ZAROSE-315302 format. One record per residue: residue in one letter; x, y, z of N, C-alpha, C in turn. Coordinates in steps of 0.02 Angstrom, whole numbers, padded with zeros to 5 digits, always signed. Each point is the difference from the previous one (the first is absolute). Layout:
<sites>
AXYZXYZXYZ ...
</sites>
This chain:
<sites>
M+00454-00041+00433+00021-00069-00003+00075-00004+00005 Q+00023-00030+00052+00072-00005+00007+00025-00053-00048 S+00053+00018-00036+00028-00048-00047+00030-00058+00038 G-00010-00060-00027+00030-00059+00029-00038-00026+00060 A-00004+00039+00054-00031-00024+00061-00073-00016-00008 C-00033+00033-00047-00072-00009-00007-00019-00057-00046 V+00048-00031-00033-00017-00053-00046-00032-00058+00037 T+00027-00017+00058-00030-00053+00040-00071+00018+00020 G-00008+00063+00022-00067+00022+00019-00048-00002-00058 L+00025+00015-00060-00042-00002-00060-00026-00070-00011 N+00044-00049+00004-00021-00069-00012-00047-00024+00055 S+00009+00024+00061-00043-00023+00054-00071+00023-00008 F-00011+00053-00040-00068+00023-00011-00029-00029-00064 A+00034-00047-00030-00026-00031-00060+00004-00076+00005 P-00036-00029+00048+00006-00072+00013-00019-00043-00059 G-00046+00023-00042-00021-00042-00055+00032+00019-00066 S+00044+00050+00001+00027+00025-00062+00061-00041-00021 S+00010-00005-00064+00058-00035-00026+00048+00051-00030 K+00058-00025-00020+00050+00045-00029-00028+00033-00062 T-00042-00036-00037-00028+00028-00062-00042+00062+00013 E-00043-00003+00052-00043+00058+00015+00040+00057+00030 M+00049-00016+00042+00036+00051+00037+00048+00040-00043 E+00038-00034-00042+00057+00032-00032-00017+00061-00043 P-00048-00003-00046-00012+00058-00043-00018+00062+00039 L-00043-00006+00050-00020+00058+00040+00058+00025+00042 Q+00036-00046+00031+00055+00019+00044+00057+00032-00040 E+00016-00029-00057+00056+00026-00040-00014+00070-00026 A-00061+00012-00023-00018+00067-00024+00004+00050+00056 F-00021-00020+00059+00003+00044+00058+00072+00016+00019 E+00042-00051+00004+00069+00010+00020+00038+00044-00050 E-00017-00007-00064+00035+00040-00051-00013+00075+00011 R-00063+00018+00013-00016+00070+00013+00029+00024+00066 L+00001-00044+00049+00027+00019+00065+00074+00014-00004 R+00037-00037-00041+00071+00013-00008+00014+00070-00026 E-00043+00025-00044+00008+00067-00026-00006+00052+00056 I-00049-00010+00044-00010+00047+00055+00059-00003+00049 D+00024-00060+00014+00057-00007+00044+00062+00034-00028 A+00010-00006-00066+00057+00032-00032-00005+00076+00006 Y-00061+00026-00008-00010+00072+00005+00012+00024+00072 L-00023-00038+00049+00011+00018+00070+00074-00001+00018 E+00037-00045-00030+00072-00002+00012+00033+00064-00026 L-00023+00024-00057+00025+00063-00027-00015+00058+00048 L-00062+00001+00026-00019+00053+00046+00041-00003+00064 E+00017-00059+00023+00042-00006+00060+00069+00029-00012 I+00027-00012-00059+00066+00028-00016-00004+00076+00000 I-00052+00027-00030-00009+00073-00002-00008+00028+00070 E-00040-00034+00042-00013+00024+00068+00064+00000+00041 R+00041-00051-00008+00064-00002+00037+00045+00056-00021 Q+00001+00014-00065+00043+00054-00025-00025+00068+00024 V-00065+00008+00004-00029+00064+00022+00023+00015+00071 Q+00007-00051+00042+00019+00010+00069+00070+00030+00006 S+00042-00009-00051+00067+00029+00001+00006+00058-00049 G-00056+00024-00025+00000+00055-00048-00039-00020-00061 P-00027+00048-00037-00041-00015-00059+00038-00045-00049 P-00029-00056-00022+00035-00046-00045+00008+00027-00071 R+00056-00016-00029+00012+00020-00070-00028-00053-00047 I-00027+00021-00057-00025-00048-00049+00039+00004-00065 T+00044+00049-00007+00043+00005-00059+00069+00022+00021 R+00048-00004-00045+00068+00018+00015+00010+00075+00007 D-00047+00039-00025+00008+00073+00004-00029+00028+00065 D-00009-00044+00050-00020+00021+00067-00073+00020+00006 T-00042-00022-00048-00072+00012+00006-00027-00039+00059 R-00041+00033+00041-00024-00030+00062-00075-00017-00005 I-00020-00052+00036-00071-00016+00007-00030+00045+00053 T-00052+00035-00017-00031+00046+00047-00050-00037+00045 A-00020+00033+00055-00050-00030+00044-00066-00012-00037 E-00017+00046-00045-00061-00007-00039+00004-00062-00045 Q+00057-00010-00033+00008-00058-00043-00002-00065+00040 Q+00027+00003+00060+00000-00060+00043-00072-00019+00019 K-00042+00049+00015-00070-00014+00016-00037-00029-00060 I+00016+00025-00059-00032-00027-00061+00019-00074-00009 L+00063-00015+00012+00022-00070-00005-00036-00043+00051 Y-00008+00024+00060-00034-00038+00052-00073-00013-00019 S-00033+00051-00026-00072-00007-00016-00012-00052-00053 S+00049-00013-00042-00009-00050-00053-00010-00070+00028 V+00023-00012+00061-00009-00066+00032-00074-00016+00008 Y-00040+00050+00017-00072-00012+00008-00032-00022-00066 V+00023+00029-00055-00026-00018-00065+00020-00072-00017 Q+00063-00017+00014+00024-00067-00014-00036-00052+00043 L-00012+00016+00063-00035-00047+00043-00072-00010-00022 Y-00032+00054-00022-00069-00008-00024-00001-00043-00062 S+00048+00009-00044+00005-00041-00060+00007-00073+00018 L+00039-00014+00053+00008-00069+00024-00066-00028+00025 V-00037+00040+00038-00065-00022+00027-00047-00016-00057 E-00008+00046-00047-00049-00010-00055+00021-00058-00045 A+00065-00004-00015+00023-00055-00043-00011-00068+00034 T+00010-00002+00066-00008-00063+00037-00072-00024-00002 I-00047+00045+00017-00070-00022+00002-00026-00013-00071 T+00025+00036-00049-00020-00013-00070+00020-00070-00021 R+00062-00018+00015+00024-00067-00018-00037-00055+00038 C-00015+00013+00063-00036-00049+00040-00070-00014-00028 V-00036+00054-00017-00067-00008-00028+00004-00033-00069 E+00048+00020-00041+00008-00031-00065+00015-00075+00006 A+00037-00019+00052+00017-00070+00010-00062-00041+00016 V-00048+00029+00036-00063-00034+00014-00038-00012-00065 C-00004+00052-00042-00035-00008-00065+00034-00053-00043 A+00066+00001-00001+00037-00048-00040-00012-00071+00024 A-00003-00009+00066-00012-00067+00028-00070-00026-00018 A-00049+00045+00000-00069-00020-00016-00009-00016-00073 S+00045+00023-00043-00007-00011-00072+00065-00029-00029 A+00031-00044+00038+00066-00026-00019-00002-00064-00040 G-00054-00014-00033-00003-00060-00040-00019-00062+00038 E-00024+00007+00062-00021-00058+00039-00071-00020-00017 G-00034+00039-00042-00067-00017-00021-00054+00022+00049 W+00016+00047+00046-00051+00023+00047-00056+00036-00038 K-00062-00017+00018-00058+00033-00029-00021+00058+00047 P-00039+00048-00027-00024+00054+00044-00034-00026+00062 G-00037-00055-00006-00034-00028+00058+00046-00031+00051 D+00064-00011-00019+00049-00027+00048+00029+00055+00044 L-00004+00061-00023+00031+00055+00037-00038+00015+00064 S+00037+00025+00049-00033+00022+00062-00048+00057-00017 E-00047+00013+00044-00050+00051-00014+00032+00068-00013 R+00050+00017+00040+00031+00066-00007+00039+00006-00066 I+00038-00053-00017+00038+00003-00062-00046-00005-00060 R-00054-00039+00005-00048-00004-00055-00032+00068-00013 A-00014+00037+00054-00028+00067-00009+00048+00045-00037 E+00065-00007+00012+00050+00040-00036+00003-00022-00073 W-00007-00065-00012+00000-00024-00070-00061+00028-00037 V-00058+00000+00031-00060+00028-00031+00010+00074-00013 R+00027+00036+00049+00012+00071-00008+00044+00014-00061 F+00051-00043-00009+00046+00010-00056-00032-00018-00067 V-00033-00058-00003-00028-00023-00064-00060+00042-00020 A-00045+00013+00048-00060+00039-00016+00012+00075+00003 R+00058+00020+00024+00020+00071+00004-00053+00040+00038 T-00021-00028+00057-00054+00032+00038+00021+00066+00031 H+00066+00012+00007+00024+00061+00032+00012+00056-00051 E-00015-00013-00064+00012+00050-00052-00066+00030-00025 D+00005+00061-00023-00058+00034-00030-00001-00017-00074 L-00042-00049-00020+00001-00026-00068-00060+00024-00041 T+00009-00001-00066-00057+00012-00044-00044-00063+00001 H-00060+00006-00026-00045-00058-00001+00032-00059-00038 E+00033+00016-00057+00030-00053-00040+00056-00035+00037 N+00043+00039+00032+00056-00029+00037-00023-00039+00061 R-00053+00024+00033-00027-00035+00057-00028-00068-00021 L-00034-00001-00057-00027-00063-00026+00057-00047-00019 G+00051+00027-00033+00057-00042-00020+00034-00032+00060 S+00009+00038+00054+00032-00027+00060-00044-00053+00032 A-00066+00012+00001-00046-00049+00029+00001-00065-00040 L+00002+00006-00067+00003-00060-00042+00065-00039+00010 K+00054+00037+00009+00064-00033+00011-00002-00042+00064 M-00028+00028+00053-00006-00038+00062-00049-00058-00008 F-00055+00012-00035-00050-00052-00011+00031-00059-00037 D+00038+00014-00053+00033-00053-00039+00048-00041+00044 A+00038+00036+00043+00048-00035+00043-00036-00047+00048 L-00057+00021+00026-00038-00042+00047-00034-00058-00035 V-00033+00014-00057-00036-00052-00036+00047-00054-00026 N+00057+00021-00025+00048-00047-00028+00046-00031+00052 A-00010+00020+00062+00042-00025+00055+00074+00008-00016 A+00016+00059-00028+00069+00013-00019+00043+00012+00062 P+00062-00023-00002+00045+00013+00056+00011+00076+00008 V+00016+00020+00059+00015+00070+00013+00062+00020-00038 S-00005+00053-00039+00057+00026-00037+00027+00061+00036 D+00054+00028-00026+00032+00057+00033-00051+00054+00017 F+00003+00024+00062-00042+00055+00020+00038+00043+00050 K-00024+00060+00011+00033+00047+00045-00048+00021+00055 I+00028+00016+00057-00038+00024+00056+00012+00075+00006 E-00054+00038+00001+00004+00072+00007+00031+00018+00067 R+00054+00039-00001+00035+00015+00062-00004+00074+00020 G-00007+00044-00049+00008+00070+00015+00074+00015+00006 G+00018+00060+00021+00071+00016+00006+00010+00066+00036 G+00061+00010+00024+00016+00063+00032-00018+00004+00073 N-00030-00052+00029-00023+00004+00069+00016-00062+00041 W+00053-00036-00018+00015-00062+00035+00034+00013+00067 D-00029-00026+00052+00031-00003+00066-00022-00064+00032 D+00017-00012+00063-00018-00064+00032-00075-00009+00004 G-00038+00055+00010-00072-00006+00002-00029-00023-00066 Q+00025+00028-00055-00024-00019-00067+00021-00071-00017 I+00060-00020+00020+00023-00068-00013-00044-00051+00038 E-00015+00016+00063-00044-00044+00038-00070-00002-00031 G-00021+00058-00028-00065+00003-00031-00006-00043-00062 I+00051+00001-00043-00005-00040-00061+00007-00074+00016 S+00036-00017+00053+00004-00070+00021-00069-00025+00021 R-00036+00041+00039-00068-00019+00020-00045-00004-00061 R+00007+00048-00045-00041+00001-00061+00009-00064-00041 L+00061-00026-00002+00014-00060-00038-00012-00064+00040 G-00015+00008+00064-00012-00059+00041+00063-00038+00016 L+00057+00033+00002+00064-00032+00014+00024+00019+00069 E+00029-00047+00035+00024+00013+00068+00065+00038-00002 L+00003+00056+00036+00061+00039+00006+00033-00018+00066 R+00057-00034-00002+00033-00025+00059+00055+00047+00021 I-00015+00046+00045+00048+00050+00023+00012-00011+00074 S+00064-00008+00020+00016-00011+00070-00015+00062+00041 D-00012-00010+00065-00017+00056+00044+00056+00052+00002 T+00062-00024+00003+00057+00046+00003+00004+00045-00061 V-00008-00030-00059+00003+00038-00062-00060+00047-00007 R-00059-00024+00020-00060+00042-00004+00007+00062+00045 V+00025-00010+00061+00010+00057+00045+00051+00048-00029 G+00054-00028-00029+00053+00042-00028-00023+00043-00058 V-00043-00027-00043-00021+00038-00059-00054+00051+00017 K-00035-00010+00055-00053+00046+00019+00023+00052+00052 R+00059-00009+00027+00026+00048+00049+00009+00069-00032 H-00026+00051+00032+00003+00068-00029+00073+00025-00004 I+00017+00024-00059+00068+00024-00012+00000+00076-00006 R-00049+00026-00036-00003+00072-00014-00071+00017-00020 D-00024+00058+00023-00068+00022-00017-00053-00052+00017 D+00011-00036+00056-00048-00051+00023-00012-00055-00052 K+00052-00017-00038-00007-00051-00052+00053-00054+00010 G-00020-00062-00015+00046-00055+00001+00042+00000-00064 A+00044-00050-00007+00049-00001-00054-00031+00006-00069 L-00045-00047-00018-00027+00000-00068-00047+00059-00011 A-00038+00019+00052-00044+00058-00007+00040+00064-00012 L+00057+00007+00034+00042+00058-00009+00030+00001-00070 I+00024-00057-00022+00029-00004-00068-00051+00019-00052 R-00061-00027+00006-00053+00016-00048-00016+00074+00001 H-00006+00029+00060-00017+00070+00008+00053+00045-00032 L+00063-00012+00015+00053+00043-00026+00008-00009-00075 R-00005-00061-00024+00005-00012-00072-00056+00036-00037 N-00062-00005+00025-00056+00034-00033+00006+00075+00006 S+00025+00025+00056+00010+00072+00008+00051+00027-00050 L+00052-00039-00011+00050+00020-00051-00030-00003-00070 A-00038-00053-00014-00029-00009-00066-00050+00055-00016 H-00037+00023+00050-00052+00050-00011+00026+00071+00011 G+00063+00006+00018+00029+00067+00008-00018+00034+00065 S-00026-00038+00049-00019+00029+00064+00061+00021+00041 I+00055-00036-00008+00062+00018+00033+00057-00007-00050 S+00055+00033+00014+00059-00004-00043+00044-00058+00024 F+00048-00019-00040+00046-00053+00020+00042+00023+00059 V+00016+00064+00003+00039+00026+00056-00041-00005+00065 E-00064+00019-00004-00043-00005+00059-00009-00073+00022 C-00006-00044-00048-00010-00071+00014+00060-00029+00038 G+00061+00019-00020+00060-00027+00031+00024+00037+00061 D-00034+00054+00017+00022+00042+00056-00006-00039+00066 G+00054+00002+00039+00000-00032+00065+00015-00074+00000 A+00005-00031-00057+00014-00072-00004+00075-00013+00005 T+00016-00058+00026+00069-00025-00001+00001-00067-00036 V+00059-00022-00018+00005-00065-00033-00023-00055+00048 G+00014+00009+00065-00023-00049+00050-00076-00005+00001 D-00033+00059-00004-00074+00000-00002-00025-00037-00061 L+00032+00012-00057-00022-00031-00063+00012-00075+00002 R+00056-00021+00030+00013-00072+00006-00052-00033+00045 N-00017+00032+00055-00051-00029+00044-00067-00005-00035 L-00016+00050-00040-00062-00001-00039+00001-00057-00050 K+00057-00009-00033+00007-00054-00048-00007-00068+00034 E+00030-00008+00059-00002-00064+00035-00072-00018+00019 A-00037+00048+00027-00070-00014+00019-00042-00017-00061 T+00012+00036-00055-00038-00011-00061+00016-00068-00030 T+00064-00015-00006+00019-00062-00033-00016-00062+00042 A+00003+00007+00067-00020-00056+00043-00073-00018-00014 Y-00042+00051-00007-00071-00011-00013-00010-00030-00070 L+00034+00028-00049-00009-00024-00069+00025-00072-00009 R+00052-00018+00036+00024-00070-00004-00055-00048+00021 E-00035+00018+00053-00052-00046+00024-00062+00003-00045 V-00011+00056-00033-00054+00004-00050+00016-00047-00058 V+00062+00003-00025+00021-00045-00054-00008-00073+00020 A+00022-00016+00061-00005-00069+00025-00073-00021+00005 S-00043+00046+00022-00071-00016+00007-00032-00015-00067 F+00013+00041-00050-00028-00012-00066+00027-00065-00029 A+00064-00013+00010+00029-00063-00026-00033-00060+00034 A-00012+00005+00066-00033-00055+00036-00072-00009-00024 S-00034+00056-00013-00069-00004-00024-00004-00033-00069 I+00048+00016-00042+00002-00031-00066+00016-00074+00005 A+00050-00017+00042+00019-00070+00008-00057-00040+00031 G-00040+00032+00042-00057-00034+00031-00063+00003-00041 H+00004+00028-00061-00057+00005-00046-00060+00036+00033 E+00014+00053+00037-00054+00037+00033-00043+00038-00050 Y+00022+00004-00063-00039+00033-00051-00056-00046-00027 L-00002-00063+00024-00051-00048-00021-00049-00011+00058 L-00058-00026-00017-00047-00023+00052+00034-00055+00041 P-00013-00004+00065+00033-00050+00042-00005-00071-00028 E-00059-00018-00026-00009-00068-00025+00036-00013-00067 K+00024+00053-00031+00034-00008-00065+00077+00001+00009 R+00023+00014+00059+00072+00006+00010+00033-00069+00000 P+00055-00007-00037+00035-00064+00000+00024-00018+00071 V+00000-00063+00014+00024-00024+00065+00075-00002-00003 L+00032+00039+00045+00073+00003+00000+00028-00056+00043 A+00054-00030-00024+00033-00053+00038+00029+00028+00064 
</sites>
């Protein structure tokens, strides 16, 4: 996501969204992105210094080695994956918050997909429960339905450690929300960069390989340049900007409700 230039594009993909829906998701995203940009600026300084000789990091002439430089580069993949997971986590949480934001929505008002997630959470159908706990969860859901209680705070099971553009598109379909990604951005994020993987798939693969010890940080950063890492960041953030805009538009359009229950927007 290019800073500044993409703000207009972000709003163009959220025709029904208001400032209220857009700001929390966008601000959280931009805050994390600034950290990555600051780190890349540091790497650019180091790379420029390397071109004229190994850079010093202390007054006693201690030098940054090629191995240390690769380790620094590999950390970008970890930071980018953190940005991806944090972004989709906040987007999904925003949907849950909208459905239980004190508007008085009942379970029967929710769209079929979101209602299924509410049932999964309340009845804990995805957990291995004892007989007593299974009964307790069933009674809790029964009471909510019988008493026509408004939807209260609930969470959507997301999983973790495997977020890429395919998984993001998958959870959008699972929730019944439209993911509005432009053709240019979609092509950019799926274009193979390394090991026949697009931007987000590569970030996920390298992050998981580091986490599981399959490769070292030196191996991960081998062959990379700051220019490569910036291009990877641009493709990733362009995609995530439109994901954020899509979720904000879905929330503003009340796509988490049945069509006949959605408020008529002026």
